[in-house]
Each structure stands twice: as C-alpha cells, then as structure tokens.
ZAGUKE-981803 format. One record per residue (C-alpha): residue number from 1; residue in three letters; x, y, z. Coordinates in nm, 2 decimals, always signed. Example, Ala and Ser with C-alpha at 12.3 -4.5 7.8 and 13.67 -1.06 7.14 Angstrom:
residues 2
+-----+------+--------+--------+--------+
| seq | type |   east |  north |     up |
+-----+------+--------+--------+--------+
|   1 |  ala |  +1.23 |  -0.45 |  +0.78 |
|   2 |  ser |  +1.37 |  -0.11 |  +0.71 |
+-----+------+--------+--------+--------+
end
This chain:
residues 136
+-----+------+--------+--------+--------+
| seq | type |   east |  north |     up |
+-----+------+--------+--------+--------+
|   1 |  met |  -0.01 |  +0.00 |  -0.01 |
|   2 |  leu |  +0.28 |  +0.23 |  +0.07 |
|   3 |  leu |  +0.41 |  +0.19 |  -0.28 |
|   4 |  leu |  +0.07 |  +0.27 |  -0.42 |
|   5 |  thr |  +0.08 |  +0.61 |  -0.23 |
|   6 |  ala |  +0.43 |  +0.68 |  -0.32 |
|   7 |  val |  +0.36 |  +0.72 |  -0.70 |
|   8 |  pro |  +0.14 |  +1.03 |  -0.68 |
|   9 |  val |  +0.38 |  +1.18 |  -0.41 |
|  10 |  leu |  +0.69 |  +1.13 |  -0.64 |
|  11 |  ala |  +0.52 |  +1.25 |  -0.95 |
|  12 |  gly |  +0.37 |  +1.54 |  -0.77 |
|  13 |  leu |  +0.71 |  +1.65 |  -0.64 |
|  14 |  leu |  +0.86 |  +1.63 |  -0.98 |
|  15 |  ile |  +0.57 |  +1.83 |  -1.14 |
|  16 |  ala |  +0.57 |  +2.08 |  -0.85 |
|  17 |  ala |  +0.95 |  +2.12 |  -0.90 |
|  18 |  val |  +0.90 |  +2.18 |  -1.27 |
|  19 |  gly |  +0.62 |  +2.43 |  -1.20 |
|  20 |  leu |  +0.84 |  +2.62 |  -0.94 |
|  21 |  leu |  +1.13 |  +2.64 |  -1.18 |
|  22 |  gly |  +0.91 |  +2.77 |  -1.45 |
|  23 |  leu |  +0.75 |  +3.02 |  -1.24 |
|  24 |  arg |  +1.08 |  +3.15 |  -1.13 |
|  25 |  glu |  +1.22 |  +3.15 |  -1.49 |
|  26 |  arg |  +1.49 |  +2.90 |  -1.39 |
|  27 |  leu |  +1.38 |  +2.61 |  -1.61 |
|  28 |  pro |  +1.64 |  +2.58 |  -1.90 |
|  29 |  arg |  +1.52 |  +2.52 |  -2.24 |
|  30 |  asn |  +1.52 |  +2.15 |  -2.29 |
|  31 |  arg |  +1.33 |  +1.85 |  -2.45 |
|  32 |  phe |  +1.22 |  +1.67 |  -2.14 |
|  33 |  leu |  +1.07 |  +1.91 |  -1.89 |
|  34 |  gly |  +0.83 |  +2.20 |  -1.90 |
|  35 |  val |  +0.58 |  +2.30 |  -2.17 |
|  36 |  arg |  +0.74 |  +2.16 |  -2.49 |
|  37 |  thr |  +0.54 |  +2.25 |  -2.82 |
|  38 |  ala |  +0.66 |  +2.38 |  -3.15 |
|  39 |  ala |  +0.55 |  +2.74 |  -3.04 |
|  40 |  thr |  +0.74 |  +2.73 |  -2.70 |
|  41 |  leu |  +1.05 |  +2.57 |  -2.84 |
|  42 |  arg |  +1.12 |  +2.82 |  -3.12 |
|  43 |  gly |  +1.33 |  +3.05 |  -2.89 |
|  44 |  asp |  +1.45 |  +3.08 |  -2.54 |
|  45 |  asp |  +1.21 |  +3.38 |  -2.48 |
|  46 |  thr |  +0.90 |  +3.18 |  -2.58 |
|  47 |  phe |  +1.01 |  +2.88 |  -2.37 |
|  48 |  arg |  +1.06 |  +3.10 |  -2.07 |
|  49 |  leu |  +0.73 |  +3.28 |  -2.10 |
|  50 |  ala |  +0.52 |  +2.98 |  -2.17 |
|  51 |  asn |  +0.68 |  +2.80 |  -1.86 |
|  52 |  arg |  +0.64 |  +3.12 |  -1.64 |
|  53 |  val |  +0.27 |  +3.13 |  -1.74 |
|  54 |  ala |  +0.22 |  +2.76 |  -1.68 |
|  55 |  gly |  +0.43 |  +2.75 |  -1.36 |
|  56 |  leu |  +0.16 |  +2.83 |  -1.11 |
|  57 |  pro |  -0.09 |  +2.59 |  -1.23 |
|  58 |  thr |  +0.17 |  +2.32 |  -1.28 |
|  59 |  leu |  +0.29 |  +2.38 |  -0.93 |
|  60 |  val |  -0.08 |  +2.34 |  -0.80 |
|  61 |  gly |  -0.11 |  +2.02 |  -1.00 |
|  62 |  gly |  +0.20 |  +1.87 |  -0.84 |
|  63 |  leu |  +0.05 |  +1.98 |  -0.48 |
|  64 |  val |  -0.26 |  +1.79 |  -0.56 |
|  65 |  gly |  -0.06 |  +1.48 |  -0.64 |
|  66 |  ile |  +0.13 |  +1.52 |  -0.32 |
|  67 |  val |  -0.19 |  +1.57 |  -0.12 |
|  68 |  ala |  -0.35 |  +1.28 |  -0.28 |
|  69 |  gly |  -0.07 |  +1.04 |  -0.19 |
|  70 |  leu |  -0.05 |  +1.16 |  +0.18 |
|  71 |  ala |  -0.43 |  +1.14 |  +0.20 |
|  72 |  gly |  -0.42 |  +0.79 |  +0.08 |
|  73 |  leu |  -0.20 |  +0.69 |  +0.37 |
|  74 |  leu |  -0.50 |  +0.80 |  +0.60 |
|  75 |  met |  -0.76 |  +0.60 |  +0.44 |
|  76 |  pro |  -0.87 |  +0.31 |  +0.65 |
|  77 |  gly |  -0.95 |  +0.06 |  +0.37 |
|  78 |  thr |  -0.79 |  -0.04 |  +0.03 |
|  79 |  ala |  -1.09 |  +0.08 |  -0.18 |
|  80 |  gly |  -1.06 |  +0.43 |  -0.02 |
|  81 |  leu |  -0.69 |  +0.43 |  -0.08 |
|  82 |  val |  -0.72 |  +0.32 |  -0.44 |
|  83 |  ala |  -0.99 |  +0.57 |  -0.51 |
|  84 |  cys |  -0.79 |  +0.86 |  -0.33 |
|  85 |  val |  -0.47 |  +0.79 |  -0.53 |
|  86 |  leu |  -0.68 |  +0.75 |  -0.86 |
|  87 |  leu |  -0.86 |  +1.08 |  -0.82 |
|  88 |  gly |  -0.55 |  +1.25 |  -0.73 |
|  89 |  leu |  -0.35 |  +1.14 |  -1.02 |
|  90 |  ala |  -0.64 |  +1.23 |  -1.26 |
|  91 |  gly |  -0.67 |  +1.57 |  -1.09 |
|  92 |  met |  -0.30 |  +1.63 |  -1.12 |
|  93 |  leu |  -0.29 |  +1.51 |  -1.48 |
|  94 |  ala |  -0.59 |  +1.75 |  -1.57 |
|  95 |  ile |  -0.45 |  +2.06 |  -1.40 |
|  96 |  thr |  -0.10 |  +2.01 |  -1.56 |
|  97 |  val |  -0.24 |  +1.95 |  -1.91 |
|  98 |  ala |  -0.44 |  +2.26 |  -1.86 |
|  99 |  ala |  -0.13 |  +2.45 |  -1.74 |
| 100 |  gly |  +0.06 |  +2.32 |  -2.07 |
| 101 |  ala |  -0.23 |  +2.45 |  -2.29 |
| 102 |  leu |  -0.22 |  +2.79 |  -2.12 |
| 103 |  gly |  +0.16 |  +2.81 |  -2.16 |
| 104 |  his |  +0.13 |  +2.72 |  -2.53 |
| 105 |  arg |  -0.14 |  +2.99 |  -2.59 |
| 106 |  ala |  +0.10 |  +3.23 |  -2.42 |
| 107 |  ala |  +0.39 |  +3.13 |  -2.65 |
| 108 |  leu |  +0.16 |  +3.17 |  -2.95 |
| 109 |  ala |  +0.09 |  +3.53 |  -2.85 |
| 110 |  leu |  +0.45 |  +3.63 |  -2.89 |
| 111 |  pro |  +0.52 |  +3.75 |  -3.25 |
| 112 |  glu |  +0.77 |  +3.55 |  -3.44 |
| 113 |  pro |  +1.09 |  +3.74 |  -3.51 |
| 114 |  ala |  +1.14 |  +3.86 |  -3.84 |
| 115 |  pro |  +1.42 |  +3.71 |  -4.05 |
| 116 |  gly |  +1.76 |  +3.86 |  -4.00 |
| 117 |  val |  +1.64 |  +4.04 |  -3.67 |
| 118 |  pro |  +1.81 |  +3.95 |  -3.35 |
| 119 |  pro |  +1.59 |  +3.76 |  -3.10 |
| 120 |  arg |  +1.54 |  +4.05 |  -2.85 |
| 121 |  cys |  +1.50 |  +4.32 |  -3.10 |
| 122 |  ala |  +1.16 |  +4.46 |  -3.15 |
| 123 |  gly |  +1.22 |  +4.52 |  -3.52 |
| 124 |  cys |  +1.15 |  +4.90 |  -3.50 |
| 125 |  ala |  +1.46 |  +4.99 |  -3.70 |
| 126 |  cys |  +1.55 |  +5.25 |  -3.46 |
| 127 |  gly |  +1.92 |  +5.25 |  -3.55 |
| 128 |  asn |  +2.04 |  +5.19 |  -3.20 |
| 129 |  cys |  +2.08 |  +4.82 |  -3.24 |
| 130 |  pro |  +2.44 |  +4.73 |  -3.32 |
| 131 |  val |  +2.34 |  +4.43 |  -3.51 |
| 132 |  ile |  +2.08 |  +4.62 |  -3.74 |
| 133 |  ala |  +2.32 |  +4.92 |  -3.77 |
| 134 |  gly |  +2.61 |  +4.69 |  -3.86 |
| 135 |  ser |  +2.42 |  +4.52 |  -4.12 |
| 136 |  arg |  +2.36 |  +4.81 |  -4.33 |
+-----+------+--------+--------+--------+
end
C-alpha cells in the first residue's frame, strides 16, 4: 500500500519542482521538462514565457498529487486508498495538461521574429541596435 501512495507523491514532487522552476524562470530550455510544443521551443524567450505562465498551475497540479498520496495513507481501507490515489492522479494530470495548454497559448501570443532580426530586437529599426546598424 505504501508503494501505491508513493506514486502520486513522487510524481507530484517532480511536477511541482518543474512548476516552481518555470514560475521563477529558472527552467532551462530542454526537450524533457516543461511546456514543450513547437511554439514554445522556437526560442528561449517563448520557452521562458510559456513556462512562467504555466508555472503556478503546474505547481498546484503537483501539490494535488502530493496531497492525494498523503491522504491515501490516511484511508482506512484499500478501496478508499485506491480511489484517493486515482482521483489525485487524474486531478494532477488534468491541471498539468491545462497548464501546458495555457503556456502554449502564451507562446503563440508572442510574435515570431522577422528574418535577420536578432531575437530580443523589437524590429523597430530605431538605429540603436548594433546588429541592425552593422548590417546596413
């Protein structure tokens, strides 16, 4: 029974850690953790924004898993333990998927950089950017 309650606790710890790192903008761009869609992986800024937006709901989803696992330990019977763990895992998954969709939509809202324009440039052609000024 202890193994059954450990699954949502460990998964919740991992998801909560990813959510916290995303919220604090400390999650490095990678192929394994965080919101990973074509829109979020097109640049460091979009990845950071998407994971910052999805960070709080992802953290909450992880906490749901942790609480479900710990609550499963308090259940008097096996049926209550299994129900608690399954409902907690389902809630954690639903919240995490919704957080990912929210982060994806935030990444889509960022405009794509124009070709030849540096990533942090607004494309305003103000003449103050050394990259744009040097290319003329």
